[in-house]
N, C-alpha and C positions, 0 to 999 in steps of 0.2 A: 504493500500500500504506500502510495507516494505521500510525501509530506504536504500537509494542508497549509496553504498560504493564507493566514487569517486576515492579512491586509486586503486581499482580494475579496474574501468572504464578507468583510464589513462594508466594502464599497458596493458589493452586490446587494447587501441588505438595504442600503440606502436607495439603490435603484428600484428594488421590489416594493419598498414602502412608498415610493413616489407614484407608482402606477395607479392605485385606486383614486387618487386625486383627479385623474382625467374624467372619472365618471361621477364625481361628487360636486363640490362647490366650484363655482365658476370664477371666483376671484383670482386675480394674478395668473390668468390663463397663459399669457405670453411668457411671463417670468418662469412659471412652472415648466412650460415646454422647453425653454432654454436650459434650465437646470437639469431636466430629464435627459436632454441630449448630452450634457456634460457628464452626467452619471453613466450613461450608456457608453460614451467614449472612454471614460476612466475605467469602467469595468472591463471592456474589451482590451484596452491597452495594458492594464495591469495583469490581466489573465495571460496575455501574450508575453508580457515581461517575465512573469513567474515561470512560464513554460520555457522560454529561451534561456533564462538564468540557470535553471536546473539542468539544461543540456549544453551550457557554456556556448550559446549562440549570441553573436553580437546583435543587440537590439537598439543601438543608438539611433539608427535611421528612423525607426518608428517613434521613439521618444522625441526626437527633434521635430518631426512632422506633426504629431498629434498632441504632444504635451507642450512643447515650447511654442508652437505656432497656432495650431487649431484651438486648443483649450484657452490660450491667452485671448484669442479673438472672440471666442464665445463668452468669456468672462466680461470683456469690454462691451460686447453687445448687450449682455445682461445688465450691466451697470448703466449703460446708456438708456435702457428702457425705463429706468427708475427716475431719471432726471427730467425735469420739466423745461429747463432753460434751453432754448434753441441754440444759443451761442455755445453753451457747454457741449451740447450734442454735436455741433459742428466741429468743435475742437477734438472730440473723441473720434469722429469720422476722419478728420485730417490725420490724427495720430495713427489710426488703423492703417491708412495708406502709407504713412511714413514707416510704420512697423513692418508691413509687408515688403515695401521697397528695400528697407535695410536688410531684411532676411534674404531677399533674392540676391542683392549685391554681395552680402557676406558669404552666401553659399557659392556663388559663381567665382568670386575673386579672392576670398580669404580661406575659408574652410568648408569642405564638403559636408554633407549630411551624415557622414560616418564618424564625425567628431562632435561631441555635445556642444551646442551653441550657447555657451554661457552668456556671451554678450547680448545676444538676442533675447534670452530669457530675462536677463537683468533689465534690459530696456523695457520689455513688456511689463515686468513686475513693478518697476518704478512708477509707471503710469497707472497701473491698477491700484497701487497703494495711494497715489495722489487722488484718483477718482473716488476711492472709498472715503478718504478724509474729507473731500468736498461734500460727499453725501451726508456725512455726519455733521459737518458744519451747517449744511442746509437745514437739517432737522433742528439743530440748536437755534438757528435764526428763524425758525418757523416758516421757511420758504416752501416747504412741502406740505403745509396744512396738516400737521399731525393732530389727530383728534382722538387718540387712544393711548393706552399704556404701551410703551415700547417693548416691555417684557412679553407682550402677547402679539407682537408684530413679526411675522415670518421674515419679511425683508430685512428688518433690523438684524436679526440673528444670522441670516445668510451673509450679509455684507460684513458683519463683525468677524465671522469665521474666514471669509475671503481675505479680509485685511490681515488677520492673524497668520493665515497660511502663507500669503505672498510676502509678508514681512519676514517670516522665518526662512522661507526658501530663497528670498532675495539675498540674504546674508550668507546662507548655506552654499548656494551654487556660485555666487560671486567670488567666494573665497575657497572653493573646493580644491582647486589645484594647489593652493598654498597649504591648506590643511593636510592634503595627502603627503606633502613633503615633510610636514612637521610630525604628525602623529595619526596613524591609521586607526587606532583604537578610538580616538576622539571622533573621527569621521563616522564610525559605526554608531556611537552614542547619539551624535547629532542626527544621523540618518533615521534612527529609531524614533527620536523625538519628532522629527519632521513627519514621519508616517502617522504618528498619533494625532498630530494637528490635521493632517490630510484626511484621516478617517473621520475626525470630528466635523470637518467641513462637509464632506460628502454625506454623512448621516444627517446633518442639519439641512442640507439641500433636499434630502429625501423626505424628511419628516416635519419640517417646520411649518409647511403650508397648512397643516391640520390645526395650527393655532387659530386659524381663521374661524373655526367653529365656536370659539369661546366668547366672541363678541361680534358685533355687527360693523362697527366703524373702525377701520384701520387705515394707516397711511395709504 
């Protein structure tokens, strides 16, 4: 019997928990669809990653394409859907174009997709972090018409975990090469902590929308 990768199992749980919401409450329909796609992508990618690691197959190409680029774009699209300001939406769209262009240039002229694209990931993470901070500032300034307790707001929890995940991974992947040169055991510890944060984010994406049943008026 092969070793069970509990990281993949927890992400799969988040995906399965997310499914019933399609047939229930209609709030946050767009946001739920985007997070479901993210969960589906993460489940497929991490399942493939677990399979390839166990057989010592190089999987960097898949993680570059689907984690560094596709998932980053999906997160930005999700955050854009929460923002009412047309100017900020335009900035996010412009940044998406810059991010894609940078990725293409980086792939063609600097490093191919068989080497992990740290710089692209850091660039995407930095903007995701910035957008999350803007979202929270907007709430504090009441620019988004908050009419209920944040503790029962699914969007609040999802953005909080996105911010936590991308803040931790930004520092982790940005300094990964340096950490590998210093202490590999430290890398393993940080990698495990990063997985815990990732699991939390994916589980919140899958289950937080059910908070909508506890009250009627949410952000």
